[in-house]
Backbone as CSV, one residue per row, in Angstrom:
resi,resn,N_x,N_y,N_z,CA_x,CA_y,CA_z,C_x,C_y,C_z
1,MET,-28.098,14.594,-22.200,-27.341,15.018,-20.988,-27.839,14.420,-19.801
2,SER,-27.045,13.936,-18.870,-27.534,13.242,-17.692,-27.721,14.229,-16.642
3,ASP,-28.570,13.865,-15.620,-28.798,14.802,-14.552,-27.887,14.500,-13.356
4,LYS,-27.791,15.393,-12.379,-26.840,15.188,-11.258,-27.241,14.020,-10.367
5,SER,-28.510,13.566,-10.444,-28.889,12.445,-9.560,-28.220,11.121,-10.030
6,ALA,-27.617,11.076,-11.271,-26.946,9.876,-11.682,-25.550,9.781,-11.058
7,LEU,-24.985,10.871,-10.481,-23.648,10.829,-9.925,-23.637,10.158,-8.634
8,PRO,-22.407,9.614,-8.267,-22.339,8.947,-6.959,-22.637,10.093,-5.814
9,ALA,-23.097,9.612,-4.654,-23.373,10.434,-3.490,-22.237,11.429,-3.144
10,GLY,-22.520,12.671,-3.048,-21.548,13.640,-2.644,-20.669,14.138,-3.828
11,TRP,-20.943,13.682,-4.977,-20.174,14.143,-6.165,-20.961,15.143,-6.974
12,THR,-20.341,16.288,-7.288,-21.047,17.310,-8.082,-20.715,17.335,-9.534
13,GLY,-19.725,16.506,-9.880,-19.152,16.509,-11.315,-17.918,17.127,-11.345
14,ALA,-17.471,17.927,-10.366,-16.072,18.422,-10.259,-15.240,17.342,-9.707
15,ALA,-13.869,17.661,-9.545,-13.061,16.702,-8.907,-13.582,16.264,-7.580
16,PRO,-13.794,15.028,-7.240,-14.328,14.683,-6.045,-13.544,15.194,-4.781
17,ASP,-14.203,15.714,-3.860,-13.585,16.216,-2.715,-13.474,15.071,-1.659
18,ALA,-12.953,15.392,-0.438,-12.741,14.396,0.551,-14.087,13.805,1.005
19,ASP,-15.146,14.552,1.027,-16.427,14.032,1.450,-16.907,12.977,0.448
20,ALA,-16.763,13.305,-0.887,-17.176,12.345,-1.886,-16.358,11.046,-1.838
21,LEU,-15.096,11.151,-1.593,-14.355,9.873,-1.377,-14.704,9.078,-0.158
22,PHE,-14.986,9.776,0.910,-15.451,9.181,2.144,-16.747,8.471,1.933
23,ALA,-17.687,9.092,1.224,-18.976,8.521,0.935,-18.798,7.193,0.058
24,MET,-17.896,7.242,-0.805,-17.596,6.085,-1.628,-16.952,4.938,-0.743
25,ALA,-16.154,5.357,0.155,-15.580,4.376,1.134,-16.637,3.740,2.018
26,GLU,-17.506,4.546,2.556,-18.611,4.038,3.282,-19.464,3.081,2.538
27,ALA,-19.759,3.424,1.332,-20.567,2.567,0.441,-19.909,1.283,0.204
28,ALA,-18.549,1.328,0.000,-17.829,0.118,-0.175,-17.743,-0.798,1.135
29,LEU,-17.693,-0.155,2.213,-17.745,-0.924,3.503,-19.023,-1.630,3.574
30,ALA,-20.209,-1.017,3.134,-21.459,-1.533,3.328,-21.645,-2.800,2.402
31,THR,-20.801,-3.017,1.358,-20.953,-4.076,0.482,-20.170,-5.353,0.995
32,LEU,-19.348,-5.104,2.006,-18.541,-6.322,2.505,-19.444,-7.273,3.115
33,PRO,-19.076,-8.561,3.028,-19.924,-9.668,3.588,-20.051,-9.401,5.070
34,ASP,-21.201,-9.849,5.646,-21.516,-9.606,6.983,-20.598,-10.193,7.929
35,VAL,-19.938,-11.296,7.492,-18.924,-11.997,8.312,-17.807,-11.076,8.819
36,PHE,-17.531,-10.038,8.032,-16.429,-9.078,8.321,-16.833,-8.035,9.380
37,ALA,-18.040,-7.793,9.452,-18.573,-6.682,10.290,-18.097,-6.662,11.626
38,PRO,-18.039,-7.776,12.446,-17.520,-7.616,13.804,-16.033,-7.376,13.895
39,HIS,-15.295,-7.658,12.816,-13.890,-7.556,12.893,-13.477,-6.065,12.397
40,ILE,-14.429,-5.374,11.826,-14.023,-4.051,11.337,-14.774,-2.931,12.065
41,ARG,-15.617,-3.411,13.047,-16.353,-2.404,13.880,-15.368,-1.521,14.616
42,GLY,-15.541,-0.308,14.607,-14.629,0.677,15.226,-13.491,1.169,14.359
43,LEU,-13.345,0.557,13.239,-12.320,1.040,12.263,-12.650,2.327,11.811
44,VAL,-11.712,3.254,11.881,-11.808,4.675,11.573,-11.321,4.837,10.085
45,ILE,-12.176,5.468,9.268,-11.742,5.782,7.924,-11.652,7.372,7.745
46,SER,-10.472,7.776,7.287,-10.306,9.249,6.998,-9.703,9.345,5.575
47,VAL,-9.972,10.538,5.061,-9.502,10.978,3.842,-8.621,12.192,4.044
48,GLU,-7.362,12.091,3.442,-6.401,13.289,3.519,-5.919,13.518,2.080
49,GLU,-5.448,14.698,1.873,-4.966,15.005,0.482,-3.784,14.146,0.094
50,PHE,-2.729,14.081,0.913,-1.648,13.336,0.774,-1.041,12.846,2.007
51,ALA,-0.206,11.772,2.000,0.486,11.328,3.288,1.522,12.364,3.614
52,ASP,1.884,12.606,4.844,2.867,13.536,5.188,4.238,12.936,5.080
53,ASP,5.215,13.842,5.109,6.674,13.484,4.908,7.082,12.398,5.897
54,GLU,6.635,12.435,7.084,7.069,11.569,8.075,6.551,10.090,7.753
55,ILE,5.339,9.963,7.361,4.788,8.713,6.918,5.487,8.168,5.733
56,LEU,5.665,8.958,4.719,6.371,8.566,3.480,7.712,8.090,3.805
57,ALA,8.471,8.816,4.627,9.877,8.389,5.100,9.832,7.060,5.785
58,SER,8.846,6.951,6.696,8.831,5.626,7.473,8.487,4.500,6.630
59,LEU,7.926,4.711,5.513,7.617,3.557,4.560,8.587,3.372,3.421
60,GLY,9.580,4.380,3.327,10.487,4.310,2.310,10.002,4.672,0.997
61,ILE,8.967,5.580,0.910,8.332,6.039,-0.269,8.738,7.398,-0.525
62,GLU,9.347,7.648,-1.673,9.868,8.925,-2.036,8.848,9.974,-2.548
63,HIS,7.840,9.529,-3.278,6.899,10.513,-3.811,5.566,10.349,-3.250
64,PRO,4.880,11.387,-2.863,3.563,11.300,-2.153,2.495,10.797,-3.148
65,TYR,2.609,10.753,-4.323,1.646,10.220,-5.360,1.746,8.724,-5.357
66,ASP,2.699,8.108,-4.760,2.871,6.585,-4.751,2.189,5.949,-3.619
67,LEU,1.512,6.679,-2.731,0.773,6.042,-1.639,-0.696,6.524,-1.614
68,THR,-1.573,5.557,-1.926,-3.014,5.799,-1.994,-3.825,5.553,-0.747
69,GLY,-3.165,4.732,0.166,-3.879,4.429,1.353,-2.914,3.821,2.350
70,LEU,-3.308,3.855,3.614,-2.484,3.425,4.746,-3.425,2.796,5.831
71,TYR,-2.964,1.698,6.293,-3.619,1.008,7.556,-2.619,1.388,8.594
72,GLU,-3.236,1.855,9.745,-2.502,2.102,11.027,-3.301,1.334,12.096
73,GLY,-2.626,0.587,12.799,-3.176,-0.150,13.967,-2.403,-1.486,14.183
74,ARG,-3.053,-2.333,15.040,-2.433,-3.644,15.305,-3.339,-4.660,14.541
75,PRO,-2.710,-5.375,13.542,-3.550,-6.399,12.841,-4.144,-7.384,13.875
76,LEU,-5.141,-7.992,13.425,-6.022,-8.930,14.272,-5.052,-10.133,14.674
77,THR,-4.167,-10.480,13.790,-3.239,-11.647,13.937,-2.179,-11.411,15.026
78,GLU,-2.049,-10.043,15.465,-1.026,-9.753,16.487,-1.673,-9.345,17.776
79,ARG,-2.974,-9.528,17.935,-3.654,-9.098,19.161,-3.753,-10.189,20.156
80,SER,-3.790,-9.786,21.490,-4.051,-10.817,22.461,-5.324,-10.331,23.194
81,ILE,-5.807,-11.335,23.919,-7.002,-11.011,24.781,-6.732,-10.008,25.838
82,ASP,-5.396,-9.950,26.254,-5.048,-8.961,27.287,-4.971,-7.466,26.798
83,ALA,-4.728,-7.365,25.534,-4.579,-6.005,24.905,-5.945,-5.320,24.890
84,SER,-5.961,-4.148,25.522,-7.207,-3.268,25.416,-6.759,-1.797,25.462
85,GLY,-7.756,-1.027,25.160,-7.377,0.432,25.099,-6.589,0.782,23.845
86,GLY,-5.896,1.868,23.766,-5.112,2.155,22.776,-5.996,2.948,21.608
87,MET,-5.391,3.364,20.631,-6.049,4.114,19.502,-6.832,3.141,18.657
88,PRO,-7.924,3.533,18.043,-8.682,2.637,17.125,-7.780,2.425,15.858
89,ASP,-8.082,1.300,15.223,-7.428,1.032,13.892,-8.062,2.038,12.902
90,ARG,-7.089,2.504,11.990,-7.458,3.593,11.009,-7.038,3.209,9.653
91,VAL,-7.873,3.436,8.673,-7.480,3.447,7.273,-7.659,4.851,6.735
92,THR,-6.533,5.360,6.274,-6.442,6.670,5.632,-6.379,6.487,4.102
93,LEU,-7.291,7.114,3.370,-7.204,7.207,1.944,-6.649,8.549,1.607
94,TYR,-5.703,8.512,0.598,-5.103,9.673,0.128,-5.701,10.165,-1.251
95,ARG,-6.429,11.229,-1.151,-7.293,11.644,-2.228,-6.569,12.050,-3.477
96,ILE,-5.573,12.799,-3.422,-4.842,13.200,-4.757,-4.199,12.009,-5.356
97,PRO,-3.368,11.149,-4.636,-2.927,10.008,-5.365,-3.997,9.086,-5.962
98,ILE,-5.103,8.875,-5.235,-6.190,8.094,-5.762,-6.709,8.681,-7.017
99,LEU,-6.916,10.069,-7.076,-7.484,10.664,-8.293,-6.439,10.577,-9.404
100,VAL,-5.197,10.678,-9.148,-4.182,10.529,-10.196,-4.269,9.109,-10.788
101,GLU,-4.251,8.093,-9.917,-4.438,6.733,-10.296,-5.656,6.477,-11.169
102,TRP,-6.789,7.080,-10.713,-8.046,7.009,-11.413,-7.879,7.605,-12.839
103,ILE,-7.356,8.752,-12.954,-7.199,9.392,-14.193,-6.273,8.527,-15.188
104,GLU,-5.139,8.078,-14.599,-4.189,7.253,-15.436,-4.667,5.918,-15.771
105,GLY,-5.522,5.243,-14.847,-5.924,3.905,-15.025,-7.242,3.801,-15.732
106,GLY,-8.097,4.745,-15.625,-9.335,4.663,-16.354,-10.517,3.848,-15.762
107,GLU,-10.296,3.223,-14.578,-11.404,2.523,-13.978,-12.302,3.461,-13.209
108,ARG,-13.506,2.906,-12.881,-14.381,3.665,-12.156,-13.849,4.194,-10.750
109,LEU,-14.081,5.322,-10.424,-13.440,5.853,-9.219,-14.002,5.114,-7.970
110,ASP,-15.281,4.857,-7.903,-15.826,4.239,-6.721,-15.160,2.764,-6.591
111,TRP,-14.874,2.072,-7.736,-14.173,0.849,-7.719,-12.793,0.942,-7.225
112,LEU,-12.061,1.928,-7.658,-10.737,2.172,-7.178,-10.718,2.431,-5.647
113,VAL,-11.639,3.335,-5.253,-11.685,3.637,-3.741,-11.957,2.216,-3.016
114,ARG,-12.877,1.509,-3.513,-13.179,0.195,-2.892,-11.944,-0.678,-2.860
115,HIS,-11.255,-0.723,-3.996,-10.005,-1.540,-4.026,-8.940,-1.123,-3.038
116,VAL,-8.635,0.155,-2.902,-7.691,0.736,-1.971,-8.190,0.461,-0.586
117,LEU,-9.532,0.609,-0.255,-9.963,0.460,1.087,-9.909,-1.014,1.451
118,ILE,-10.200,-1.923,0.611,-10.188,-3.373,0.873,-8.682,-3.810,1.058
119,HIS,-7.781,-3.281,0.227,-6.458,-3.580,0.442,-5.888,-3.205,1.777
120,GLU,-6.249,-1.997,2.208,-5.882,-1.582,3.590,-6.508,-2.391,4.719
121,ILE,-7.745,-2.713,4.545,-8.446,-3.661,5.525,-7.793,-4.938,5.497
122,GLY,-7.198,-5.361,4.362,-6.432,-6.643,4.377,-5.327,-6.669,5.386
123,HIS,-4.663,-5.516,5.558,-3.622,-5.337,6.477,-4.144,-5.502,7.922
124,HIS,-5.353,-4.982,8.141,-6.041,-5.082,9.455,-6.177,-6.629,9.800
125,PHE,-6.429,-7.502,8.747,-6.481,-8.883,9.007,-5.208,-9.659,8.982
126,GLY,-4.132,-8.845,8.880,-2.678,-9.410,8.951,-2.092,-9.861,7.697
127,PHE,-2.754,-9.505,6.476,-2.131,-9.883,5.195,-1.079,-8.878,4.850
128,SER,0.044,-9.377,4.214,1.061,-8.423,3.779,0.671,-8.025,2.297
129,ASP,1.457,-7.132,1.816,1.206,-6.669,0.392,1.342,-7.896,-0.567
130,ASP,2.381,-8.679,-0.246,2.662,-9.928,-1.132,1.494,-10.850,-1.091
131,ASP,0.940,-11.097,0.147,-0.204,-11.937,0.308,-1.386,-11.435,-0.514
132,MET,-1.656,-10.096,-0.466,-2.787,-9.584,-1.084,-2.646,-9.569,-2.605
133,HIS,-1.419,-9.351,-3.123,-1.141,-9.410,-4.584,-1.344,-10.887,-5.043
134,ALA,-0.922,-11.813,-4.255,-1.101,-13.254,-4.632,-2.626,-13.554,-4.642
135,LEU,-3.405,-13.126,-3.691,-4.799,-13.314,-3.621,-5.475,-12.685,-4.936
136,GLU,-5.048,-11.482,-5.260,-5.623,-10.710,-6.335,-5.298,-11.592,-7.720
137,ASP,-4.090,-12.050,-7.782,-3.649,-12.785,-8.956,-4.507,-14.113,-9.103
138,MET,-4.958,-14.676,-7.980,-5.747,-15.985,-8.019,-7.201,-15.689,-8.379
139,ALA,-7.626,-14.477,-8.041,-9.059,-14.205,-8.314,-9.396,-13.946,-9.785
């Protein structure tokens, strides 16, 4: 029988709560190459249970289980030197859809959280979903 110290930070062995997913996201951020650090400084990461109906409708998504993460902000490719102020860029991870994908897919939860987070950070760099899927296929 393994002891609790073998579990990821913040995880008690029960279904991971928002704090546990946030800890996994922070650990994933810490593994990104240093070259990305200046570009993601100030990026806000949050964990919510599900996307709300307004967000789902704006994205044309019918079921809340179909959205695991969301980038909100202005991609770096669309910024100008004159633009300042405004809200910070945000990546929201949706806990329940991530847990469902984890259960159905069977990969490690921390890897899935990292994948969703990096996918959403890709939008921060101006990549579309199609761009990121092409890059994943090449890797």
